[in-house]
Each structure stands twice: as structure tokens, then as C-alpha cells.
N, C-alpha and C positions, 0 to 999 in steps of 0.2 A: 475323733480318734484315728480315723483312717489317714488324716493328713500328717499325723505325727508318727505312727508306727512305721511306715516305710523308711524314713530316714534312720531311725533307730535300728531297724532290722538290717538295713543296707550296711551300716557301719559294723554291726555285730558279725553279720555274714562275711563281709570283706576281712575283718580281723580274724575270724575263725579260719577262713580259707588260707590266709597267708601264714598264720602261725601253724596250721595243720600241715602245710608243706614243709616247714622247718622242723616240726617235732610231731611225727606220726602218732606218738604215744598220748597226744592230747585228747583224742576222742575217748579213750578208756578212762583217762583221769576226770574228764567232764561227766561221763556216764556214772561212774562211781560216786563222784561228787554230788550229782543229782539224786542218787539214791540215798546217800547219807543225809543230805540236806532235807530231803522229803521226810525222812524218818524224824529228824530233829525238829522240824517245823510242826509236824503233826503232834509231836509230844509237847511242844510249847504251847499248843492250844488246850491241853488238858488242864493245867492248874487254873488258869482263868475261868474255865468252864466249871470246874468243881467249885471254885469260890463263889461263882454265881449261884450255884445250887445251895451252897451253905448259907448265903445271904438270904435266899428265898425261904429256906427252911427255918431260919431264925425268925423271919417275918411271920411265919405260920405257926411259930412255937412248937416245931417238931422235937421229938425226943433228943435229949443231949447225945446219946450214943450214935444216933443216926448222923447228927451234925459232926461228931468227932471222926467218924468214918470218912466223911467228905474231906476234913482237914488232913487226916492221915493219908488219903489218896493223893492229895495235893503235894504233901511232903515226898511221898514215894516217887511220883512222877517227876518231881523236881530233881531228885537224886539220879534217877535213870537218865533224864535229859542231860545233866551235868556230865555223867559218865560218857554218854554217846558224843557229846560236844567236844570233850576232851580228846577222845579217840579220833574224832573228825579233824580237830585241830592239828593233831600229829600227822594225819594223812595229808592235809592241806599243805603243811610245811614241807613234808617229804616230797610231795609231787612238785611243789614250786621249785625247790632246790634241785630236784632231779632233772626238771626241764632246763634249768640254767646250766647244769653240768653237761647235759647232752648237747645243748646249743654250743657251748664252749668247746666241747670235744669234736663235734662235727664241723663247727666253724674253723678250728685250727686245721683239721684234716682238709677241708675245702680250700683253705688259703695255701697250704703246702702243695696242693695238687693244681693250682691255677697256673703255675709256671712263672719263669723269671720275668717275662714280659709284663705280666700284670703287676708284679711287685716293683718293677722299675717305674711304673706309672702312678703307683699309690704308696705314699710314705708309710712306713711300718707303724709309726706312732698313730696315724689316723686309722689304720686297720685294727690295731689293738683296741683303740678307744671304741670304734664302731662295734667290735665283737663283744667287748666286756659291757659296755653301756647297753647295747641291745639286748644282751642276755639278761642283765639286771632288770631292765625295764619289763621284759617279758615274764620274768620270775615274779615281779611285783603285780603285774596285770593278772597273771594266772592266779596268784594268791587272792587277789581282790575278787576275781570271778568266783573262785571256789568258797572263799571265806565270807564274802559279802554279797556278791551280785545274785548268786543262785539262791542264797537264803532269803534275800529281800524279795526277789521275784516270786518265789513259792509262798512266802509269807503273805504277800499282797493277795495272791490268788486264793489261798486257803481262807485268809481272814475275810475277804469279800464274800466268799461263799457262806461263811458262818454268819456274817452280818445280815445277809439276805435271809438266812434261816431264822435268825432271832427275830428280825422285823424287816420285811421286804421294803417298806417305806424308808426307814433309816439307812438300810444297805444301799438302795438306789441313790439317796441324797448324797452319801459318801462317794459312791462310785462315779457319780456325775462329775466330781471335781477332778478325778484322775486325768482325763484328757487334757484339761486346763493346765494342771501341774506339769504334765509331760511336754506340752507345747512350750511352757515357760522355760523348762529345763533345756529343751532343744535350742530354743532361741538364745538363751543365756550362753550355752556352750559354743554356738557359732560366734557370738560376740566376743567371747574370751579367747578364741583360737589364735587371733593375731598376736595377743599378748603372750601366749604360750610360745608361738614361733619366734618372736623377738628374744624372749627369755632364753630359749635353747640356742639361738644363733649366737648371742653374746657369750653364753657359757662355752660353746665350741671355740670361739675366738680366744677366750681366756685360756682354755685348756691347750689350744695350739701354741700359744705364746709361752706357756710354761714348759711344754714339751720341747720347744725349740731351744730355750735357754739351758735346759738340762741335758739335752742331747749334744749340744755344743758347748758343754761347760768349760772345757780346757780353753777354747777360744775366748769365751767370756772372761775367764780369769787372766789369760795372757794379755788381753787388751784392757783389763781393768774396767770392765763395763757391768759389774755386779749391780751397782746403784741404778744404772740405766735400765737394766732388765728388770729389777725390782720395781722401778718407777712405772715402766710399761705395764707390768702385770698388775700393779696396784690400780692403775687407771682402768684396765679391763675389768678388774674385780669391782670397781665403783660403779661402771656401767651395768654390770651384772646385777649388783645389788639394787640399782635404780629400777631396772626392768622387773626384777623380782618383786620389788615394792609395788609397782604399777599393776602387776599381775595379782598380787594378794589383795590389793584395794578393790580391783574389779571383781574378783571372786567374792569378796565379802559383801559388795554391794548386790551382787547376784543372789548370794545366799540369803541376804535379808529379805529380798523379794520372794524367794522360795518359802522362807519361814513364815512370812505374812500370809502367803497363799495357803500353805498347809494348815496354819493356825486358823485361818478363816473357815476352811473346810471342817475341821475338827469342832470348831465353835458352832457352826451351823448344825452339825449332826447332834451334838450334845444338847443344843437348845431344843431341837425337835424332840429328842429322847426325853428330856425333862417334861416337856409338855405332855408326851405320851404317859409318863408315869403318873403325872398329876391327874390325867384324865382316866387313870386306871386302865390304860390300854397296854401297859408294859410294866413288868415287875422291877423292883429296885435292883435285884440281882442281874437282870438283863441290862439295866442302865449301867452297873458297874462293868459287866463284861464288854458292853459296847464301848465304854470309856477306855477300858484297858486295851481292847483290840484297835481302836482308832489311834491310840498313842503308838502302838506297834507299827501300824501302817504308815503313820507319819514318819517315824524313824526309818522304816524300810524305804520309803520314797526318797528321803534324803540320801540314804546309802546308795540307792539306785541312780541318783543324780550324779554321784561321784564317778560313775562309769565313764562319763563324757570326759571328765578330768584325766583319768587314767588313760583313756584312749587317746586324748589329745597329746598327752605327754609321750606316749609310747609309739604313736602311729609312724612317726618319722624314723624311729629306730627299726620298727618292723619293716618299713619300706626298704631301708638301707640294707638290712640283713637279707630281705628277700632278693634284692637286686644282686647282692654279693653271691648268694647261693645259686642265682640263675646264671652267673658267669660261667662260660665254658672254658676249659683249659686250652691254651694256645697250641700246646703240643699234645696230640692224641695218638694213642697206640693203636696200630692197625689190628683188626681181629685175627689176621693171619700172621701177626708178628712172631718170629722165630727166636728161640732162646739162644743166647751166646755166652756160655760160661767162661770161655777162655778164647780170646782173639789173638791173632799174630801181630796185628797193628799196622798193616799195609793200608795206606790212605790214598784215595784218588778223588780229586775234585775235577768234575767234568762240566766245563762252561758254567760255572756256578754264578748265580746272580742273587742279590738280596737287597731289600729295601725295608726299613722300619716304616716309612710312610710311602704311600703309593706315589710314584713319579719322582721319587728322590732316591736313586740307587746308592747303596753304600759299597756294594761289590758288583763288578761287571765282568762277565766272561772269564772268570778265574779258572784256569785248568792247570792242574798240578798233580804230580805223582810223588808220594813219599814211601820209600821202601820200609818194610818192617824192621824194627830194631836199628834204625838209623837216627842221626841227630840232624834236624833241620832248623834253621833260624829264619824267622820272618821279621824283617826291619822295615822301616819307613817312618815318615813323618807322623805326628799326631793327627788322627782323623783319617789316616790312609785306609783303615778297615782291618787292622791287625786283630784287635780284640773281638771285633764281630766275627772274624773267622773262627776264633776259639769258641765263641758262643754257639756257632753252627756245628762245630766239631763235638761239643758237649751236648748237643741237641737241646739247647735252651730255646732256640729258634730253628725253624726249618727253612731250607733254601726256597726262594721264590722262583728260581730258574735253575735249570740243570740238575745235577745230582752229586751228592757227597756219599762216597762209598768207602767202606772199611772192609778189607779182606774180600773185596769184589761184590759186597752186598750193600745195597742202598741202606743207610742207617735208619731210615724210616720203616724198614722191614724187620728191624731187630726189636725184641721186647725191650721197652724203655729202661726199666730198672737194671736189667742185665747189662745193657749197653752202657749206661752211665757208670757202672762199677768198673768198667774197663777203661774209662778215661778220667784221669785224675789231674786237677788244675791247681797249681800253686800261683796265686796272684800276688800282685804288689801289696795289696792291703789284705793281709791274712786275717780271716775272721775266726777268732778263737772263743771258747766258751768259758764262762766264769766257774771253772772247776780245776781240777788237777791237771798237771802236765800229761800224766799217764792217760787220763780219760780223754784229753784232747787228741793225743796221738792215736788212741785206739777208737776214735769216733766212728770211723768207717766200718769196722768190723771187730768182732770179739777177738782178743789176743791175750797171750800170756805176757807176764812182765819181761821175759827173755825176748820175745818177738818184738815187744815195744822198745827194748834197749837196743836190739840189733837194727831196727829202723832208725833209731835215734843216732847210732854210731855212724851209719851210712850218710846220714844228714849232717854229720859234724855237730850234733846236739848233745850227745851223751856226756861230753866233758863238762860243759857248763851246768847241765842238769844235775850231774852227780855232786857238784860243789854247792848246790843249794841246800839249805838246812833240812828240808824234808824230801830232797831228791825228786823223784817222780811223783810224789804225793804233794808237792808244792801247789798251792792254790795261786792262780796267776791273775785273778781279778777279772773285771768286766772287760771284754775285748783284749785280754792279755796285757792290760796296761802295766803290770809289774815286770814285764820283760822288755828288753830293748827290741829295736826293729829287726836286727840281725838274728836275735834269739827267736823272735816270733816266726821269722822266715824258716829257720831251721826246724822248728816245731811243725811248721806247715808242710815242709818237704818230708819229714818223718811220717806225718799223718798220710800223706799221698803215697809214700813207698809201702807202707803197711797194707794198702789196698792191693798191692801187687798188680797194677794196671797194665794193660797192653800199650796204652798211650799215656805218656806223662807230659804235661804242658807247664811251662814256666812263663807266665805272663807278666813281664816287666818285674820279675822277682827280685832284682837287685838294683833297680833304678833309684831307689831312695836310701840306699845303704852306704856306710863309710867304706873306705878302701879294705880295711881288715875284714869286715863282715862279708864284703863282696868276695874276697879271696876264699874265705871259708865256704861260702856257697859254691864258688867255682870248683873248689876241691870236692865238695859233695857231689857235684854234677859229674866230675871226672870219675868218681868211684862207681857211679850207676849208669855211665854212658854206654849205650848200645845193649843194655840188658832188656830194654823195651824201646818202642818208638818214642823219641824225645823231640818235642817242638819247643823252641825258645823264642819268645817275643821279647825284643830288646831294643832300647835306644842306645845303650853303651855298646859299641861294637867290639869293645875288648872282651865281652862275654860270649861272643859268638865266633871267635877265631878258630875254635876246634870243631866247628859244625862241619858235617859232610857236605851240606848243601845250604845255600842262603838264598831266600826269596825276598825281593825288594817290591813292596807295594807303594803305589802312588795313585791317589784318587780312586781307590777301589779296584785298580788293575794291577796286574803284574808287570812291573817295569823291566825287570831283568832277574834272572836266576842263574846260579851256578856255584861252584866251589869258591871259598874265599879267594884263592889264588886267581881263578879265572875272572872273578868280578873286579879284582884290583887291577889286573892287567888290562881289562876292557876299558878302563877309565870312563865308566858311566856314573850312574847315580850313586852306587855303593862306594866307588872310589872318591867321589866328591864328598860323601858323608864322612869317609875316613879323614880326608884332609881337613874338613871343617872341625872335627873332633881333635885333630892334631894341633891345629892352630889355636883352638881353645886351651889345650894343655900348655902350649908355649906361652900364651898370654898369662895364664895363672903362674907359671914359673917366673915370668918377668915381673 
């Protein structure tokens, strides 16, 4: 017995510690479950014991009324047991789904709080699957623990005590088989674990392939690869079914050995009990009670053995969830952070350096001053560090060298939520929600319809929105697929303007638009220019001609900066970029 209990105990304790970290309410649920289960299992012992008394009374030709009282007692306890079991079933289901909901809630909050760096390293589809699958596994595991494991464990304990009370010899014979059964269960589970691991690995691969094909569904259709994707997924499912079959066969083989062992234990006890009855050392009622209770113990042991299966299926999900919850946000608010309800938007970069990976700097020695309510353009080749600069300004990352200040204060000294409300970014790939245009524009703050329309007018979006069948109540589909690229950009600009930020950033906002859409965006920029600090990241130099100041980045450093006229006359990097774009235009006209 001692060689078996430690592994079982270690697994149970390890599982409990990890889940308790994720769901603190677990302790209360298990305590109430143990109380409920103890009451139920005690009640379940009543009917068999009363029937044993009835059988013994019939053998002694006791008065019929006395026998009927025993039968009535059996019926009454059975009804009470059913009522308590039904209530416990509701409690079990409620607790299991409550834990799942709490895990999903806290998991989403955790993921949203981990910062952009974490999400750039972990695909959203994998995170969603990790969270939903983990929460589902833990729900099932908690349900099994409350509904099956606690009941089976307490029933074995209570029944063993009763068996010893009925006849110590029979009780000892039966109890002697328990460590043998537990050893077999433990060995069998260890043997089955590789099958479970392969089964889950192939399932993850199949899920990943399905997620990839659906996430990139437009590319699949554009390149007419529906059959190819379906074929790949079919192959993955075939592998999944193959490993599932191997697992089922292995489990069935193991279960047969458990059944044989448990059947042998029960047969040995009954054989000994029959001998005792024949020798008048035990009553017939006691034989009936012993047979009934031994059947219950056999069933309980089989239920108990399933704990390993549930643990084996859920342990990986528990580990992954525990690892996720142990992750620390890359951006942490300082305890002394100060509120910033409204900023002027004066920006200063003081010898800023940054690297995603140690030893591979993306920005080096960047020093720059951007006056409040000015328009500054940042240009340069791809990979020069322009977008990284915006991520630092939005404080999705912190500088690794130097300091970034807004209104003379290091951005790390501002309250994070307050500061981010002061910086609005309109990117090339506008992320819209599958809801109405009005809700997308008003995503950053509560606003009236008039405020939404005013922001849309400034963004040159009101005209096209008003022409839609349902106007601002028009649903735009997932990621805004029902709108054109230019329309999505203008909705994104309206959303940013409604925030009334101190700093407004346009990160390649017109790079993929047609000429007309670009002109509408430029008109929108002209309307709002110099009402707040504006930073424009652009490849198309035509979009930065009206900027007060232009900064040219090369290899993570400032190559030159000045007004458009100054940089053109200087005949440096910016002037060469202008000539290249002019040559491209001439080639297209030719």
C-alpha cells in the first residue's frame, strides 16, 4: 500500500495546487462536495443494511409488521437519498460551470494584461484554444472529482468499515485486494500516458491546420486551394483517429485486467462468505449485505481508476494554463505612477535605444524633440525602426536605453491606462470589430450619435456611412470585410479622433490605398492638423509634404531631420527618396 499511495497522492496534490492557484474558489467547492458526498454515501448504506435485517427477520419468522417496517425504512431512505443526490447533482454542475466561467474570465483578463510583446510571440488562435480547452478540461475534471471521485473514495472507506463490522475476516480478505488493484491501476495509467500524449499532440496539429485555413480563408480561395486544405485536414484527422483507436484499445486491455482483478477479489470474498454461512458463522442477511457492498466497492474502484484518465487528459492543459497565468506583463505600471487626464503632447526622445532581442538593436541613440500640436513625419526604408518608434510611444514596449518623455515626464512615470488614452494610433491594417460602424467608432469611449457623426465628418467618413442602408447601424462583418480599405481607414481615423488624444499617430495609414482614398485621408488630416500632436509614418512622401518636420530613419538611427524644404535642398537621403519615387511615377506614366 505504501508503494502506491505516494504516486497517487503526489498527482492529486500537484493537480490541487495548480488548479487552486487558478481558481481559489476550488477549496470551498471541494469542502462542500465532501460534506454532501459524505451525507449521500452514509444514506446509501442504509437500504442494504435494512434489507439485511429484513432477510434475517424472515429467516427467523419474525412478525410481518416488523418486517414491513424494515421494507418501509428502505423505501424512505431511498427517497431521501435520491433527493439529496439530485440537489448534489445541481451543486456539482453549477460548481463545474462556475469554475469554467471564472477561468475564462480571469484568463481573458490575464491575456489582455500581458501586453503586445506576448501576443506578438503567441498566435491568437493558439491562445484561444489553450484557454477554452484548458477551462473545458478543468470543468470536466472538477465535475468528475465532485461527482465521482469523492463519492467513490468515501464509499470505499465507509464500506470497508461496514465489512469489518459485519465480519472482520471477510473485511480483511476484501481490503487485502485494494493495494493490488491500486498498483495495477497506477501501472496501467503510466503505460497509457504515452498514448494520451500522442493522441493530444495529433489533435493539436489538426486544430492548428483548421485554424490556419480558416484564418487565411481569403488566400485559400484566391489561390483555389480549398481541396488542398481539405486534403491536409483529412490526413490529420485520419492520424488523429488512428491514435484515438490505439488509445481506446490500450485502455480496453487495461480495463479488462482491472475487471479480472476486481472480479477475483469479489469472488474470493463471496466464496469465503458462503463458507461462513454454511458453517452457521454468518447469517444469510449478512451474506446479502456483503455481496451488495462488495459490488459497490468494485464499482467505486473502477470509478476511482478513471481519475488517472482524467488527470492524464487534463494535466497538459493545467500545465499550460498555469504557465500562462505565471507570465508577467512586459509593461508594468510603477507604484508611484501619476495620473495624466490631459496632456499637451510635447514629445522628447533622449538618446533612445531599443532591442527586441539582446545584442540586436533596432533603435540606437535616437534623440528628437517634437513640439506640442505640431505635425512630424517619420520616413525611411522598411526595417528602419519607424513602427518600433510608435510602439515605444504607445508604451507597448519600454525603451532599453535613454528616455522617452511626454510633457517633460518619462512615460514610465505615467499611469498606463491614462497615458494610452492620450495616444491614438491609426495603422495600415485597421482592426475593426464585427459590429456596427457606430460601435466601432465609439469603441474608445462612450459617445452620443452626434459626437460619433462629428468624428466621422472630420475623418471624411460621414458621407459614405450616411449612404449605407442602415447608416451608422450598419454591421461591417468580421475585421470590417464589408468596407473598402479606404472606408476602414476613415472609420479608424474617426475612432481615434473621438478619443480626443493629445498625440495622434498615422502608421502607414495610406500606403495600400488608391489615389482617391488617399486624397480623402489627406483631406481628413488637413482638417485636424495641429489640433493635437500628429506623427505620420509614411513610405509615400506625397503624404508628408505638409509636415512641419521630417525625420529620416536609417538602420535605427536618425540620418537627417528638418523641414521638407530644408531636406530637399540638402540633397541627402530624403532628396534621394523623392527622386526615386519621382522616377517610379515617370516609369508608370511611360
